[in-house]
Kinemage of the C-alpha trace (Angstrom):
@kinemage 1
@onewidth
@group {chain A} dominant
@subgroup {mainchain}
@vectorlist {calphas} color= white
{ca met a 1} P 16.867 2.986 46.150
{ca ser a 2} L 13.891 1.785 44.130
{ca phe a 3} L 13.238 2.086 40.423
{ca lys a 4} L 9.897 0.305 40.208
{ca tyr a 5} L 9.289 1.526 36.679
{ca ile a 6} L 12.132 -0.603 35.311
{ca asp a 7} L 10.553 -3.711 36.813
{ca val a 8} L 7.179 -2.723 35.364
{ca ile a 9} L 8.693 -2.366 31.882
{ca lys a 10} L 10.484 -5.708 32.128
{ca glu a 11} L 7.175 -7.348 32.987
{ca leu a 12} L 5.439 -5.466 30.173
{ca ile a 13} L 7.968 -6.673 27.601
{ca asn a 14} L 7.437 -10.235 28.762
{ca lys a 15} L 3.659 -9.840 28.387
{ca ile a 16} L 4.016 -8.491 24.858
{ca glu a 17} L 6.432 -11.265 23.907
{ca asn a 18} L 4.215 -13.969 25.390
{ca ser a 19} L 0.925 -12.763 23.910
{ca gln a 20} L 1.443 -10.603 20.806
{ca leu a 21} L 4.057 -12.285 18.630
{ca asp a 22} L 1.529 -14.128 16.454
{ca val a 23} L -0.239 -10.951 15.355
{ca met a 24} L 3.060 -9.073 15.132
{ca glu a 25} L 4.334 -11.762 12.744
{ca lys a 26} L 1.255 -11.338 10.541
{ca val a 27} L 1.756 -7.565 10.513
{ca ala a 28} L 5.464 -7.944 9.718
{ca gln a 29} L 4.566 -10.173 6.757
{ca leu a 30} L 2.088 -7.543 5.566
{ca cys a 31} L 4.712 -4.795 5.911
{ca ala a 32} L 7.226 -6.828 3.932
{ca glu a 33} L 4.723 -7.417 1.124
{ca thr a 34} L 3.841 -3.707 1.073
{ca ile a 35} L 7.493 -2.629 0.857
{ca ile a 36} L 8.284 -5.168 -1.881
{ca arg a 37} L 5.359 -3.791 -3.933
{ca gly a 38} L 6.886 -0.317 -3.622
{ca asn a 39} L 4.152 1.032 -1.376
{ca ile a 40} L 4.092 3.024 1.858
{ca leu a 41} L 3.699 2.339 5.571
{ca tyr a 42} L 1.600 5.129 7.102
{ca phe a 43} L 1.539 5.920 10.819
{ca phe a 44} L -0.935 8.050 12.774
{ca gly a 45} L -1.312 8.946 16.417
{ca thr a 46} L -2.471 11.919 18.472
{ca gly a 47} L -1.175 13.424 21.709
{ca his a 48} L 1.713 11.371 23.061
{ca ser a 49} L 0.964 8.647 20.520
{ca his a 50} L 2.235 10.897 17.747
{ca met a 51} L 5.746 10.206 19.091
{ca ile a 52} L 5.294 6.555 18.171
{ca ser a 53} L 4.227 7.632 14.677
{ca glu a 54} L 7.413 9.688 14.310
{ca glu a 55} L 9.684 6.952 15.667
{ca pro a 56} L 10.022 4.937 12.421
{ca phe a 57} L 10.207 8.012 10.146
{ca tyr a 58} L 13.547 9.087 8.597
{ca arg a 59} L 15.188 6.817 11.152
{ca ala a 60} L 18.585 5.130 11.159
{ca gly a 61} L 17.807 1.467 10.616
{ca gly a 62} L 14.228 2.214 9.562
{ca phe a 63} L 12.377 1.813 6.278
{ca val a 64} L 12.557 4.703 3.822
{ca pro a 65} L 8.901 4.379 2.670
{ca val a 66} L 7.374 5.489 5.982
{ca tyr a 67} L 4.880 8.366 6.116
{ca pro a 68} L 3.769 9.725 9.506
{ca ile a 69} L 0.545 11.727 9.263
{ca leu a 70} L 1.423 14.642 11.524
{ca glu a 71} L -1.068 17.362 12.408
{ca thr a 72} L 0.146 20.193 14.636
{ca ser a 73} L -3.225 20.761 16.288
{ca leu a 74} L -3.175 17.170 17.549
{ca met a 75} L 0.257 17.528 19.172
{ca leu a 76} L 1.116 18.877 22.602
{ca his a 77} L 3.480 21.657 21.531
{ca asp a 78} L 0.634 23.605 19.927
{ca gly a 79} L -1.352 23.588 23.150
{ca ala a 80} L -1.706 20.514 25.337
{ca tyr a 81} L -5.360 20.891 26.331
{ca lys a 82} L -6.195 22.101 22.833
{ca ser a 83} L -4.838 18.823 21.426
{ca thr a 84} L -7.131 16.886 23.777
{ca leu a 85} L -10.134 18.789 22.430
{ca met a 86} L -9.013 18.437 18.815
{ca glu a 87} L -8.897 14.648 19.213
{ca arg a 88} L -12.671 14.794 19.623
{ca val a 89} L -13.431 16.731 16.422
{ca asn a 90} L -15.263 14.940 13.620
{ca gly a 91} L -14.149 15.344 10.015
{ca leu a 92} L -10.454 16.085 10.578
{ca ser a 93} L -9.110 12.611 9.805
{ca lys a 94} L -10.849 12.466 6.428
{ca ile a 95} L -8.955 15.606 5.401
{ca leu a 96} L -5.620 14.399 6.803
{ca leu a 97} L -5.823 11.027 5.094
{ca glu a 98} L -6.815 12.577 1.771
{ca gln a 99} L -3.934 15.055 1.932
{ca ser a 100} L -1.457 12.275 2.704
{ca gly a 101} L -1.994 10.619 -0.666
{ca ala a 102} L -2.538 7.170 0.856
{ca thr a 103} L -3.835 4.529 -1.558
{ca lys a 104} L -5.476 1.115 -1.203
{ca asp a 105} L -2.133 -0.643 -1.661
{ca asp a 106} L -0.637 1.072 1.400
{ca ile a 107} L -1.113 0.160 5.061
{ca ile a 108} L -1.616 2.356 8.124
{ca phe a 109} L -0.661 1.903 11.750
{ca ile a 110} L -3.001 3.806 14.063
{ca ile a 111} L -1.689 4.206 17.586
{ca ser a 112} L -4.000 5.083 20.471
{ca asn a 113} L -3.895 3.793 24.018
{ca ser a 114} L -7.638 4.226 24.573
{ca gly a 115} L -8.780 3.980 20.946
{ca arg a 116} L -11.927 5.909 21.838
{ca asn a 117} L -11.560 9.414 20.413
{ca asn a 118} L -13.214 10.726 17.259
{ca val a 119} L -10.095 11.454 15.232
{ca thr a 120} L -8.588 8.027 15.876
{ca val a 121} L -11.747 6.055 15.123
{ca glu a 122} L -12.502 8.183 12.075
{ca met a 123} L -8.984 7.621 10.708
{ca ala a 124} L -9.517 3.867 10.918
{ca ile a 125} L -12.914 4.086 9.217
{ca glu a 126} L -11.669 6.370 6.435
{ca ala a 127} L -8.582 4.235 5.832
{ca lys a 128} L -10.646 1.065 5.494
{ca glu a 129} L -13.020 2.788 3.097
{ca lys a 130} L -9.987 3.651 0.954
{ca gly a 131} L -8.931 0.018 1.005
{ca leu a 132} L -5.908 0.316 3.295
{ca lys a 133} L -5.169 -2.411 5.810
{ca val a 134} L -5.430 -0.928 9.315
{ca ile a 135} L -3.140 -2.012 12.148
{ca ala a 136} L -4.086 -0.812 15.624
{ca ile a 137} L -1.643 -0.499 18.506
{ca thr a 138} L -3.792 0.005 21.583
{ca ser a 139} L -4.445 -1.074 25.155
{ca leu a 140} L -7.292 -3.556 24.974
{ca ile a 141} L -7.936 -3.530 28.713
{ca his a 142} L -8.188 0.273 28.705
{ca ser a 143} L -10.215 0.505 25.515
{ca lys a 144} L -12.725 -2.077 26.692
{ca ser a 145} L -13.203 -0.163 29.970
{ca val a 146} L -14.395 3.087 28.317
{ca lys a 147} L -17.075 4.237 25.889
{ca ser a 148} L -16.331 5.449 22.373
{ca arg a 149} L -16.600 9.170 21.711
{ca his a 150} L -17.178 8.597 17.981
{ca pro a 151} L -20.766 8.781 16.620
{ca ser a 152} L -20.478 5.178 15.416
{ca gly a 153} L -20.035 3.979 18.978
{ca lys a 154} L -17.022 1.949 17.866
{ca lys a 155} L -13.463 1.965 19.140
{ca leu a 156} L -10.244 1.499 17.215
{ca tyr a 157} L -9.787 -2.187 18.009
{ca glu a 158} L -13.277 -2.951 16.683
{ca ile a 159} L -12.431 -1.515 13.246
{ca ala a 160} L -8.804 -2.486 12.632
{ca asp a 161} L -7.778 -5.473 10.523
{ca tyr a 162} L -5.012 -6.330 12.971
{ca val a 163} L -4.879 -5.384 16.661
{ca ile a 164} L -1.640 -5.382 18.638
{ca asp a 165} L -2.243 -5.011 22.360
{ca asn a 166} L 0.359 -2.859 24.112
{ca cys a 167} L -0.530 -4.800 27.281
{ca gly a 168} L -0.853 -1.639 29.331
{ca val a 169} L -3.196 -1.032 32.260
{ca val a 170} L -6.283 1.168 32.463
{ca gly a 171} L -5.091 4.764 32.640
{ca asp a 172} L -1.631 3.932 31.202
{ca ala a 173} L 0.344 4.791 34.360
{ca ala a 174} L 1.485 1.553 35.981
{ca val a 175} L 3.599 2.351 39.064
{ca gln a 176} L 1.688 2.481 42.337
{ca tyr a 177} L 2.780 3.649 45.792
{ca glu a 178} L 1.374 3.157 49.271
{ca asn a 179} L -0.752 5.988 50.653
{ca phe a 180} L -0.858 7.744 47.274
{ca glu a 181} L -3.857 7.474 44.990
{ca gln a 182} L -2.308 8.493 41.679
{ca lys a 183} L -0.130 6.108 39.695
{ca thr a 184} L 2.949 7.179 37.718
{ca gly a 185} L 5.091 5.572 35.019
{ca pro a 186} L 3.031 5.420 31.790
{ca thr a 187} L 3.930 2.480 29.573
{ca ser a 188} L 2.216 3.067 26.208
{ca thr a 189} L 5.099 4.952 24.575
{ca ile a 190} L 7.768 2.381 25.391
{ca ala a 191} L 5.416 -0.439 24.432
{ca gly a 192} L 4.445 1.237 21.160
{ca val a 193} L 8.028 1.928 20.114
{ca leu a 194} L 9.035 -1.620 21.031
{ca ile a 195} L 6.209 -3.046 18.930
{ca val a 196} L 6.870 -0.813 15.910
{ca asn a 197} L 10.614 -1.440 15.808
{ca ser a 198} L 10.145 -5.176 16.405
{ca val a 199} L 7.696 -5.413 13.500
{ca ile a 200} L 9.950 -3.389 11.197
{ca ser a 201} L 13.047 -5.415 12.077
{ca arg a 202} L 11.154 -8.646 11.433
{ca ala a 203} L 9.811 -7.279 8.133
{ca val a 204} L 13.373 -6.512 7.035
{ca glu a 205} L 14.334 -10.111 7.789
{ca ile a 206} L 11.367 -11.394 5.750
{ca ile a 207} L 12.313 -9.206 2.777
{ca leu a 208} L 15.913 -10.436 2.899
{ca asp a 209} L 14.720 -14.048 3.043
{ca lys a 210} L 12.768 -13.403 -0.165
{ca gly a 211} L 15.962 -12.244 -1.880
{ca trp a 212} L 15.126 -8.543 -1.939
{ca lys a 213} L 17.183 -5.616 -0.658
{ca pro a 214} L 15.026 -3.541 1.706
{ca pro a 215} L 15.215 0.284 1.543
{ca ile a 216} L 16.732 1.144 4.929
{ca phe a 217} L 18.156 4.450 6.133
{ca met a 218} L 21.706 4.752 7.376
{ca ser a 219} L 22.518 7.177 10.189
{ca ser a 220} L 23.312 10.602 8.754
{ca asn a 221} L 25.819 10.975 11.576
{ca thr a 222} L 28.110 8.377 10.049
{ca asp a 223} L 30.654 9.573 7.506
{ca glu a 224} L 28.979 7.764 4.622
{ca gly a 225} L 25.371 8.317 5.763
{ca asp a 226} L 24.487 11.456 3.810
{ca glu a 227} L 25.591 10.074 0.464
{ca phe a 228} L 23.910 6.727 1.071
{ca asn a 229} L 20.592 8.287 2.103
{ca lys a 230} L 20.608 10.816 -0.731
{ca lys a 231} L 20.567 8.027 -3.293
{ca ile a 232} L 17.887 5.973 -1.577
{ca leu a 233} L 15.584 8.958 -1.020
{ca gln a 234} L 15.078 9.719 -4.698
{ca lys a 235} L 12.628 6.853 -5.244
{ca tyr a 236} L 10.192 8.006 -2.551
{ca lys a 237} L 10.408 11.804 -2.410
{ca ser a 238} L 7.503 12.313 -4.793
{ca arg a 239} L 5.109 10.352 -2.553
{ca ile a 240} L 6.395 11.197 0.929
{ca lys a 241} L 5.991 14.951 1.211
{ca leu a 242} L 7.756 15.177 4.570
{ca leu a 243} L 11.046 14.018 3.022
């Protein structure tokens, strides 16, 4: 019996830990400062990356002031191939960011394994023009191996203020077999979720060290969860439409 994927993920975690903690610490500090100011952490991703954007939202153990920018046409359930085409449309991100209500005092995580498509690059450009700090979670080795599809010729990592490498391989899938050309076992989702939750957990620790009480959700499936969350939600409902 062989579960090669588990070994691949163990190695991936080690790579992230050995190479990305410095930038993750800087991002965690930025998140802590943003939360203490009463501002919002925005998240955006398309295709499978939208799952990473949803991960920290309305989550047991997660920050309350989290706003995932979710667009149905960029998700798989509204048509998988359609979402691939929609990622390459110019002008959509400007609308999505404007509708979100993001301000210059907020920050945005943009998640894209390749970092090459129009919507992703445009979101980074528009966010920076608004004054938001942009954090990219991407595969540098993949992104550097392809051309940008955006008119600017730039890719996500070339625009972001902070770049966290998910340490994945070109093409995302990382498990290879003899006598079979295609790889399996994509790593970007596990890597992205690991990075996001690690940064958030560290940001909570930073906030506590500063003597503040961070706004964190409790599981609604505990007996006291509903009442606890109801009270904490009131402060942010006016800004986070999805709540």
